[in-house]
N, C-alpha and C positions, 0 to 999 in steps of 0.2 A: 504494500500500500504506500502510495506516494503522498507526502505531506509538505505543504508550503506554510511558512510562518510569517506573519505580519506583526512587527513589534516596533519599538522606538528606542532611541539612543538615550535611555534613562540611566544616569550615572551611579545610582545608589544601590539598587537591589537586583536589577534584571540580569546583569552579566553572570552573577553567581547562580541565579535561579535557572537561566537558560543552559548554563554549563551542566547543571544537574539533569535537566531535561534531556539533553543530547547524550550525556554519559549513560543514561538509563533507558534510552529508547528501546522498546521491545523488538524482538526479532521479527523480521518481515515487514518492518516499517522503515521507510527511507525518507529523511528530510531532504528534499530535492532543491530547496531554495528558500530565500528569505528577503523580505523588504525590511530595512531598518530605517524608520522614519525619524525626522528631526524631533527631538524632545520638545515638549510644550507644557511645562509646568505652569499651573495657574492661568491657563488661557493662551491658546496658540496665536491669537490675533493681537495680543497686547505687545507693546514695546518692552524691551528689557527693563527700562527704567520704571515703567508702569507695574511690571511684575514685582520688582523689588519693593516699591512703595506699598503695593497691595499686600504682599507677604508680611511686611513689617506691621502694617495697619491691622491685619486680621489675626496674625499669629504671634506678633511681638518680636522685639529686636533679638532676644536670645534665640528664638527659633530660627530667625534669619541667619544669625552668625553660625549656628550649629550646622545648618545645611550649606551655607555658602562656603565654609571651610571644607566640608566633605566634598562639595562639588569641585572646588579648585584642586584638592588633593587627588580625587579620582580622575579628573581630566589630565593632570600632569603625570600621575604614576599608576593609576588604576587600569584594569582591563576593560576595554570597551566591548559593547555588545557585538559589534561587527567582528572584533578579534576572536570572540568565542566561536562564532560561526566558522571563521577561517580555520580555527584549531581543529574543527571536525570536518573540514572540507566541504562546507555548505556554501554554494554560490550565493552571494549576497549583493543586493543592490541598495544603494543609499540615495539620499536627495530625491526621493520620490515625492513630488508635490501633490499628486492626486492618484490614489490607488484605483480610482474608478475611471481614470482616463483611458482612452482607446489603446494607447501604447502600453500602459500597465496591464490591461486585460489581455492584450495580444501576447505579451511575454508569459503571463500565467497560463494561457491556453497552450503555448508551446511546450510547457512542462507537464500539462495534463494532470494536475494534482487530484487525488481522490478526496483530500481534506485540506482546507485552509484553516489554520489556527491563529486566532487573534490573541496576542499576549500584550496587554496594555497598549493596543493600537489606539492612536489618537485621531484616526480618520473614520468616518462613517462608511460602512459597507452598504452600497446601493444594490438595487435588485439584480443587475447583471452580474455583479461580483458574487453575490450570495448564491446565485444559481450556477456558478461556474464549476465548482468541484462536484464530483459525482456523489459523494457521501455527505456533503454539506460543509458549513463553516462552524467551527467551534470557538467559543469565547471563554476565557478564564476570568471569573469575577470573584474578587476576594471579599465576598459578602454572602450572607445567607439569603437566597432567593426563596420565595418572592418578596420577603419582607423588606430587604434592603437593596432595592434597585437604585441605580443612579450613582452619584459621585461620593467618594470617600466613605464607603460603607463601614470600614473599621472605626473611623472617627465616631460615626453616629451610633454604632453598637456600644462603644465605650461610653459615649455621652449619655446614652439612654439607660445605662446601668445594667446591660445584658450580662449574664453569667458566662456566655460563650459567644464565639464568633463563628461564622460559616465561610466555607470556600466552595464555589460552585463552578462546574463546567457544564455549559449548555449549548444547544444548537441554535445558531443565530437566525433570527427572522427580521422583519422590517422594524420591529419595535426596539425600544431600549431595554435590554435585559429581560425580554419577555419570552424567549424561546424555551422549548421543552428541555428539562434538565436531564443530563446524562449521569453525572456523578455529583455528590455533595457530601461534605464532611464538616463536622463541627469540632471546635477546639476550645478548651476552657480559657476564658479571658485572664483569670488569675490576676497577678499584679504586674503583668507585662506593660511596658510602655508601648505607644503606638509604633514607634520605630522598630522595636523588637517584634511586635505582632506582624508588621508588614513583611519582615524577613522570614518569619516562620510560615506565614500563610502563603507566601510566594513559593516556598519549597513544597509545601503540602499541595498547592495548586498544580505544580509541575508533575507531581506524582499522579494526581487525578487526571491530568491531561493524557499522560501515557497510558493509564488504565482505560480511559475513554477511547483512545486510539486502538488499543488492543481489543476492546469490545466491538468496535466498528469493523476491525479487521476480521474478527471471528464471527461476526453476525450475531453476537450474543447481547448486544446492547438493549437496554430497556429505557423508555422515556418516562420520566416522572413529570407530573403537571407543574406548571409554573403559574399558579392560580391567581388571576387578576383580582379576585375578590379579597385575597389576603395580602395584596401588594401595597407597599408604600414606595414612593420615589423620593430619595434624599438628595439634597442640593449641596452646593458648596457652602461651607459654614461662614457665618458672619463673625465679627469681633465679639458680639454678645454670646454667640455659641461657644467660642473658644474660651471665654472667661468662665462660662458655666462648666465646661469640660475640666478646667483647672480647679474650679471651686469644689468639685466633688472628688478631688484627689487623683484625677487621671493625669498621666504624664505623656508628653510627646516623645521624650527620649530619656 
């Protein structure tokens, strides 16, 4: 079974997680290519200065310094996502401005993937792309569906005092996090910081992606409902939300 991955050049967690994914890919599954999109933290259409100001305004100066230092360190000395794909001999394209453009779709058709996997992709999959792979498009969501559809589900699970967080792999459709669920696992929230939880759930998620791919390969997959009646859609937090997060003893790092 041939798999194509769409991800982004995120400098904090994805390189380690994708290395785990490729290192543990099941037999009979070949990752034939990848698109590594430009990273777009806190809004892809904003200027760099606007992103900095918004980050400080919403999350505070200490949060900004923590991630700015790690961003600079990773860019200078860390392993990039594209480097991980190169390590495993996966043909990788970068600087893809539109994954739904005719040229992008033509390249994908030339590889004839059975499955396209979205790993923190920051571009929307349109109808033609969704219909391209024979077995569908998978998305990894580090939140428990259907309750936590949308942005930053780990933040909201922590902010809402949940005792556990979820990780979900689902088949993509036209909606946002609305497709049928292939695999889901919950994990005790305990006293982890959000930074720690992101790292843990990314690894759990990659394991679930591989299990889902093996299910599709073997024809043993089952689809669990992603019930709209039980769904909530979470948004990007405000400054008031992050203050409440801290006031109940939750930590970003």
